[in-house]
C-alpha positions in Angstrom: 102.0 96.8 85.5 99.7 99.0 84.3 101.5 102.0 82.5 101.2 106.0 84.4 100.5 109.0 82.7 101.5 111.8 84.0 101.1 115.6 83.2 104.0 117.5 83.7 104.5 121.0 84.0 108.0 122.8 84.1 108.8 125.9 86.1 110.4 128.6 85.0 111.1 132.2 86.5 111.6 134.4 83.0 115.2 136.3 84.0 116.6 132.4 84.9 119.1 131.2 81.9 116.8 129.6 79.4 119.3 126.9 79.0 118.4 125.3 82.7 114.8 124.8 81.1 116.1 122.9 78.1 118.5 120.7 79.5 115.4 120.2 82.9 113.3 118.9 80.1 115.4 116.6 78.5 116.4 115.0 81.7 112.8 115.0 83.7 111.7 113.4 80.3 114.6 110.7 80.2 113.8 109.7 84.2 109.7 109.2 83.4 110.9 107.3 80.5 113.3 104.7 81.8 110.5 104.3 84.4 108.0 103.4 82.1 105.8 106.5 82.5 104.1 108.7 80.1 104.5 112.1 79.9 102.3 115.0 78.3 103.3 118.2 78.8 103.4 121.7 76.5 105.5 121.8 73.1 109.0 122.9 73.6 107.6 126.0 71.2 105.5 126.7 74.5 107.2 129.4 77.0 111.0 128.2 76.8 111.0 124.2 76.5 107.2 124.2 77.3 107.8 125.9 80.7 105.1 128.1 81.9 106.9 132.0 82.7 103.6 133.4 82.4 100.0 132.7 83.0 99.5 132.4 79.1 101.4 129.4 79.2 99.9 128.4 82.1 96.5 128.8 80.3 97.6 126.4 77.6 99.2 123.7 79.6 95.6 123.5 81.5 93.7 123.0 77.9 96.5 120.6 76.8 95.5 118.3 80.5 92.0 119.1 80.1 92.2 117.4 76.8 93.6 114.4 78.0 91.8 114.1 81.5 91.1 110.6 80.9 94.5 109.7 80.3 96.5 111.5 83.2 96.9 110.0 86.3 98.9 112.6 88.1 100.8 115.9 87.9 104.5 116.5 87.9 105.7 119.6 89.0 109.4 120.3 88.3 111.5 122.8 88.9 114.8 123.4 87.0 115.2 126.9 88.1 112.6 128.9 91.1 109.9 128.9 89.2 106.8 131.0 88.4 104.5 130.0 91.6 101.1 131.6 90.6 101.6 130.0 86.6 102.4 126.6 88.1 99.4 126.8 90.8 97.1 128.6 88.2 97.6 125.8 85.5 96.8 122.9 87.9 93.6 124.5 89.1 92.5 125.6 85.8 93.2 121.9 84.6 90.9 120.7 87.5 91.9 116.8 86.8 92.0 116.2 90.5 94.8 113.9 90.9 97.6 113.8 92.6 100.7 116.0 92.5 104.4 115.6 93.1 106.7 118.6 93.0 109.7 118.1 92.4 113.3 120.6 92.4 116.5 120.3 90.7 119.9 120.4 92.9 122.1 122.9 92.7 125.7 122.5 90.6 128.0 123.8 93.8 130.7 124.7 91.0 128.2 126.5 88.9 127.0 129.3 91.3 127.2 131.9 89.2 124.3 134.2 87.9 124.4 132.5 84.4 123.6 128.8 85.7 122.3 129.1 89.4 119.2 127.6 89.8 117.5 128.5 93.5 115.1 125.7 92.9 115.7 125.0 96.5 114.0 128.2 97.4 111.6 128.4 94.5 110.3 125.1 95.7 108.8 126.4 99.0 106.8 129.3 97.1 105.1 126.8 94.7 104.3 124.1 97.7 103.1 127.6 99.6 100.9 128.6 96.4 99.3 125.5 96.1 98.5 125.2 99.7 96.7 128.2 99.6 94.7 127.1 96.3 93.7 124.1 98.5 95.4 122.2 96.0 96.9 118.6 97.6 100.2 117.2 96.4 103.3 115.3 97.8 106.8 116.0 97.7 109.9 114.2 96.7 111.8 112.5 99.9 115.0 115.1 99.5 114.1 118.5 99.0 115.9 118.7 96.1 117.0 115.6 93.9 119.2 114.9 90.5 116.5 113.3 88.1 119.2 110.7 87.3 119.6 109.2 90.7 117.9 106.3 92.0 116.4 107.7 94.8 114.3 110.2 92.4 113.7 106.4 90.6 112.3 105.0 93.5 110.2 108.2 94.3 108.8 108.2 91.1 107.9 104.4 91.4 106.6 105.3 94.8 104.0 108.1 93.2 103.2 106.1 90.2 102.1 103.4 92.7 99.7 106.2 94.7 98.3 107.6 91.2 97.2 103.7 90.5 95.8 103.6 94.1 94.0 106.6 93.9 92.3 106.0 90.5 91.6 102.1 90.8 89.9 102.9 93.8 87.5 106.2 92.9 85.1 104.9 90.2 86.5 101.0 91.5 83.4 98.1 91.6 83.6 95.4 94.1 81.0 92.4 94.5 79.5 90.8 97.8 78.5 87.5 97.4 76.0 86.3 100.2 75.5 88.1 103.7 78.1 88.3 106.5 78.1 85.2 108.5 76.5 85.5 111.5 79.4 84.8 113.7 81.2 87.3 112.1 80.0 91.0 114.0 83.7 91.8 112.6 83.2 92.2 108.9 80.3 94.6 109.4 81.0 98.2 107.3 79.4 100.8 105.6 78.6 101.0 102.0 77.9 104.8 102.3 81.3 105.8 103.3 83.0 103.4 100.9 80.3 105.1 98.1 81.3 108.7 99.5 84.8 107.6 98.4 84.5 106.3 95.1 84.1 102.4 95.9 80.5 101.0 94.6 79.4 97.6 96.2 77.5 95.3 94.1 75.6 92.4 96.1 74.5 89.0 95.2 72.3 87.1 97.0 74.2 83.2 97.7 71.1 81.3 96.9 71.1 83.4 93.7 74.9 82.2 92.4 73.7 78.4 93.5 71.3 78.9 91.4 73.0 79.9 88.4 75.6 77.7 89.2 73.2 74.8 89.2 71.9 75.3 85.9 75.5 74.7 84.2 75.2 71.8 81.6 78.0 69.0 82.3 78.8 69.6 78.8 79.0 73.7 78.7 82.3 74.9 77.2 82.4 77.1 79.6 82.6 74.4 82.5 85.1 72.5 81.2 87.7 75.7 80.4 87.2 76.1 84.3 87.9 72.7 85.2 90.4 72.8 83.3 92.1 75.9 84.8 91.6 74.6 88.4 93.3 71.5 87.7 96.4 72.9 86.2 96.7 75.7 88.7 97.3 73.4 92.0 96.8 69.3 92.5 93.8 68.4 93.2 95.1 65.8 96.0 92.0 63.5 97.3 89.7 65.9 96.5 86.5 64.0 94.7 85.9 64.8 90.9 82.1 65.6 91.8 83.8 68.3 94.5 86.2 70.0 91.7 82.6 70.4 89.1 80.9 71.9 91.6 83.6 74.1 92.6 83.8 74.7 88.3 80.5 75.5 88.0 80.2 77.9 90.8 83.3 79.6 89.6 81.9 79.7 86.0 78.5 81.6 87.5 81.0 83.9 89.7 82.9 84.8 86.2 79.8 85.9 84.5 78.2 87.7 87.0 81.6 89.9 88.1 82.0 90.6 83.9 78.3 91.2 83.4 78.7 93.8 85.8 82.3 95.0 85.9 83.5 94.3 88.8 87.3 94.1 89.8 87.0 92.4 93.2 85.0 90.2 95.3 84.3 88.9 98.8 82.0 86.0 99.8 79.9 84.3 102.4 82.3 80.9 102.7 80.9 79.1 105.4 78.9 77.8 106.2 76.1 78.0 104.0 77.5 77.3 101.1 79.1 73.8 102.3 75.4 72.9 104.1 73.9 73.6 100.6 76.0 73.3 97.6 78.9 71.0 99.4 82.0 72.8 98.6 84.3 75.5 99.8 85.2 78.4 97.2 88.5 79.1 98.3 90.4 77.2 95.2 88.3 80.2 93.2 89.2 82.8 95.6 92.8 82.0 95.3 92.4 82.0 91.4 91.0 85.5 91.0 93.3 86.6 94.0 96.5 85.1 91.9 94.9 86.7 88.7 95.2 89.9 90.3 91.2 90.2 90.7 91.1 89.8 94.8 88.8 87.7 96.7 88.3 88.1 100.8 86.3 85.5 102.3 83.3 85.8 104.8 82.5 88.9 103.1 84.9 91.3 104.1 84.5 94.2 102.2 86.8 96.7 104.0 89.5 93.9 104.0 89.3 93.6 100.4 89.5 97.2 99.5 93.2 96.9 101.3 93.8 93.6 98.9 92.9 95.8 95.9 94.7 98.6 97.3 97.6 96.6 97.2 96.9 94.9 94.2 97.1 98.9 92.5 100.2 99.4 94.1 102.5 96.2 93.4 100.6 94.3 90.5 101.4 91.5 92.3 98.6 89.3 94.2 97.3 89.8 97.7 95.8 87.8 100.5 93.9 88.5 103.7 94.7 86.7 106.5 93.8 86.3 110.3 96.5 87.5 112.7 96.0 84.3 114.2 98.7 83.0 117.3 102.0 83.9 118.7 105.4 82.3 118.0 106.6 81.2 121.1 107.9 83.7 123.3 109.1 86.2 120.8 107.0 89.5 121.0 108.0 90.8 117.4 106.8 87.4 115.3 103.5 85.9 115.3 101.4 83.5 113.0 99.4 84.4 110.2 97.0 81.9 108.7 93.8 81.0 107.0 91.4 78.0 105.9 92.6 79.3 102.9 92.2 80.7 99.8 95.7 82.3 99.8 96.9 83.0 96.0 99.1 80.6 94.7 102.3 83.0 94.1 102.8 83.6 97.8 103.3 80.0 98.4 106.4 78.2 99.0 107.6 76.4 95.3 108.2 72.9 97.0 107.3 69.7 96.6 103.6 68.4 97.8 105.5 65.5 99.9 107.3 68.1 101.4 103.7 69.3 102.8 104.4 73.2 102.1 103.7 73.5 98.3 100.4 74.4 97.2 97.9 71.6 97.0 93.9 71.6 97.1 92.4 70.2 100.2 89.5 70.5 102.8 88.5 73.0 105.3 89.4 71.2 108.4 88.1 73.4 111.0 84.6 73.2 109.3 85.1 69.5 108.8 83.9 68.4 111.8 80.5 70.2 111.2 79.3 70.0 108.0 81.1 66.5 107.0 84.9 66.3 105.0 82.8 65.6 102.0 81.2 68.9 101.8 84.5 71.1 102.9 86.7 70.2 100.2 88.5 73.0 98.0 90.7 74.8 100.0 94.7 76.1 99.1 96.9 75.0 101.5 100.4 75.2 101.8 102.6 77.6 103.7 104.2 81.3 102.4 107.2 82.1 101.0 109.9 84.2 103.6 109.8 87.9 101.8 109.6 91.1 102.8 106.0 92.1 103.0 103.2 95.1 103.4 99.9 95.0 105.6 97.0 96.6 105.4 93.6 96.7 107.2 90.5 99.2 105.9 87.5 99.7 108.0 84.9 102.4 108.1 84.1 103.9 111.2 80.5 103.8 111.3 80.3 106.0 114.7 82.4 108.8 113.4 81.5 108.9 110.0 85.2 108.0 108.3 87.7 105.1 106.9 90.4 104.2 109.2 93.0 102.0 108.1 96.6 101.1 109.4 99.8 100.0 106.9 103.1 98.9 108.1 105.6 96.8 106.5 107.2 93.2 107.8 108.7 90.3 106.9 107.7 87.0 106.4 110.2 84.5 107.6 111.2 80.5 107.4 110.6 80.0 111.0 110.0 76.2 111.6 106.2 75.8 111.8 104.1 73.0 110.7 100.2 73.4 110.6 97.1 72.9 108.4 95.6 75.6 106.2 97.6 78.3 104.5 100.1 80.0 107.3 103.4 81.8 107.6 105.5 83.1 110.3 105.7 87.3 110.4 108.3 89.6 111.9 107.1 93.2 112.4 108.9 95.6 114.8 107.5 96.7 117.9 104.5 94.1 116.8 103.2 94.3 120.6 102.4 98.0 120.0 100.9 97.3 117.1 98.1 94.7 118.3 97.4 97.0 121.2 96.8 99.5 119.0 94.6 97.2 116.9 92.8 96.0 120.0 92.1 99.4 122.0 90.4 100.7 118.7 88.3 97.2 118.0 89.9 96.7 115.0 89.5 93.6 113.2 91.5 90.3 113.0 91.5 89.9 109.3 94.2 91.6 107.3 95.2 92.1 103.8 99.0 91.0 102.7 101.2 91.9 99.7 104.2 90.5 99.0 106.1 94.4 98.4 107.3 97.1 100.4 104.4 99.9 99.5 103.8 101.2 102.8 104.9 104.7 101.7 102.3 105.2 99.0 99.8 103.4 100.4 99.9 105.5 103.3 100.2 108.5 100.6 97.1 107.7 99.2 94.9 106.8 101.6 95.6 110.1 103.9 96.2 112.6 101.2 94.6 112.4 98.6 91.3 110.2 99.7 91.0 111.4 102.8 91.4 108.3 105.2 92.8 108.4 108.7 95.8 106.2 108.7 98.2 104.7 111.4 101.2 104.1 110.6 103.5 101.4 112.3 106.7 101.4 112.5 
């Protein structure tokens, strides 16, 4: 997982005991190091143990943070005692990093409530948050008002905050590729490039005919083609897929890789049907599956907004994301449903069983399109069953009518309930699923949803709503 660097501010109200800042600094740096988080903070000679009792120390801290602007992903404010709220807020303002901020306060030891040991951080945290609010600085708070830095609960908060920082930094300045036009039958994947651009997300486009033309120019003996063929056959068994179809896919893969690398793109959305099958003779699903599995998510049907949800969860979890349909009811259980795609789902999300069992991922043909374009033109899907694991689901939409980005997010469970069908599929269990489905329908949202095998709804919600300013419905 990409390491996170935090600028650390140690609050200090000067008439409190110095030893609280000394021991507090050591405790908080250990907590950060235990989570693999790098810390940038004033030297111990600044104030007391690098704390900020006055604006003079706040200036030094802000100067230091500005020097490391490109490295710092977020700011942690920690209060070993009450803390001077103005120098803390000034340091954040003067640094002008525009990154997520987490406010933490040390807990009181009930056996040390004397003048030589009392912290009053419980109270000071309110004053710090009050001043940050007055300054217009967005901030997050820990799950408990005061927390021992050595606790697992605080470690979990740090992991969530690190995920928030990765999401915010990763989306601001992200460049994603849209290959081909939206399929005519899919009004549901319409989106606004301008609203995404306002949040720092740039969309680069490539005409499908240009991609096919570039693929057609790749010679059989090209080293890049041979490398892609080797990677594809090592990725999943090709099953009954004809050799010619595999080669066509590999050429397409080389062309996509070259385009994405030359344009510094982190993710892609592709017009996967039906022009691809009619005029090139394959589906691109295996290539998309491979990219998603390598943490460069790829969404079908040019669902760019859905792709943003996929990439957000990759940033948060360092695990592959997929995009699926909310597709079928599961019997009469109101909290269960079948999710499905044709599919381009990443291999790491599938069950690892034998191909003979019918669950493990393998290359096949797109059964839905085969009747229209011919089976011979529909090879290239990755089919199998999803693992039974906890997961997070996210949908990002651009609401052009109201000029805003809207989202929903929640946690659920992929189950091992009995099911046999084609494509990539799984059964999900989500508490109050009917309420979620009603929300989707009543608000005119898409049938696509991004999923990730992790429980990261909390940092997704925090990043979207607080730091990106998006409207979020948190289910459950």
